[in-house]
C-alpha positions in Angstrom: 49.3 -37.2 -1.0 51.9 -39.7 0.2 50.5 -43.0 1.3 51.7 -44.9 4.3 54.3 -46.8 2.2 55.8 -43.6 0.9 54.2 -43.9 -2.5 53.2 -40.6 -4.0 50.5 -42.2 -6.1 52.3 -41.7 -9.4 52.1 -44.5 -11.9 55.0 -44.5 -14.3 52.7 -46.1 -16.9 50.0 -43.4 -16.5 50.1 -41.4 -19.7 47.7 -38.8 -18.3 50.0 -37.5 -15.6 51.6 -34.2 -16.7 54.6 -33.3 -14.6 54.7 -29.7 -15.8 51.1 -29.2 -14.8 51.9 -30.7 -11.4 54.8 -28.3 -10.9 52.7 -25.4 -12.0 50.0 -26.3 -9.5 52.6 -26.5 -6.8 53.9 -23.0 -7.7 50.4 -21.6 -7.7 49.5 -23.2 -4.4 52.8 -22.1 -2.8 52.1 -18.5 -3.9 48.6 -18.6 -2.5 49.9 -20.0 0.8 52.6 -17.3 0.9 50.2 -14.5 0.3 47.9 -15.8 3.0 50.8 -15.8 5.4 51.8 -12.2 4.4 48.1 -11.1 4.7 47.9 -12.6 8.2 51.2 -11.0 9.2 50.0 -7.6 8.1 46.5 -7.8 9.7 47.7 -9.4 12.9 50.5 -6.9 13.3 48.6 -3.9 12.0 50.0 -1.5 14.7 53.6 -2.4 13.9 52.9 -2.2 10.1 51.4 1.3 10.4 54.0 2.6 12.7 57.1 1.0 11.2 60.0 3.2 10.2 59.6 2.2 6.6 58.5 5.1 4.4 54.7 5.3 4.0 55.0 5.0 0.2 57.0 1.7 0.5 54.5 0.3 3.0 51.6 1.3 0.8 53.3 -0.1 -2.3 53.8 -3.5 -0.6 50.3 -3.7 0.8 48.8 -2.8 -2.6 50.8 -5.7 -4.1 49.1 -8.1 -1.6 45.8 -6.4 -2.2 46.0 -6.9 -5.9 46.7 -10.6 -5.4 43.5 -10.9 -3.4 41.5 -8.8 -5.9 42.4 -11.3 -8.6 41.1 -14.1 -6.5 38.0 -12.0 -5.6 38.7 -12.3 -1.9 37.1 -8.9 -1.2 37.0 -9.3 2.6 40.8 -9.4 2.7 40.9 -6.5 0.2 38.8 -4.4 2.5 41.0 -5.2 5.5 44.1 -4.2 3.6 42.5 -1.1 2.3 41.7 0.0 5.9 45.3 -0.4 6.8 46.4 1.6 3.7 44.0 4.4 4.8 45.5 4.4 8.3 49.0 4.8 6.8 47.8 7.7 4.6 46.5 9.5 7.7 50.0 9.5 9.3 
C-alpha cells in the first residue's frame, strides 16, 4: 500500500523482498479480480448471455472456462450459478 508520502514501503536494503514474487502475486490477484468481474457480468446479465447470437457451443465453452477457474478455488456457489446458466443454454 502507498503511504501518504508516496512511499510504497519498499526498502532497498531489505534482502527479503522478492520482486518476482511480488509481480507473480500481482498477476494472480489481477486474474482473480478479472474472473470476479467476468462472473458478475455473466450472472447479472444472464438473460443477455443465454439469448445472445453467439453459438451455444461458444457460450458454453466460455462459461466452462470461468467455471473451471472457480472450481480450482473451491468457490462452489459461483460454480453452481454458472452451471445453472449452462443448463439454460443447453435447453435452447
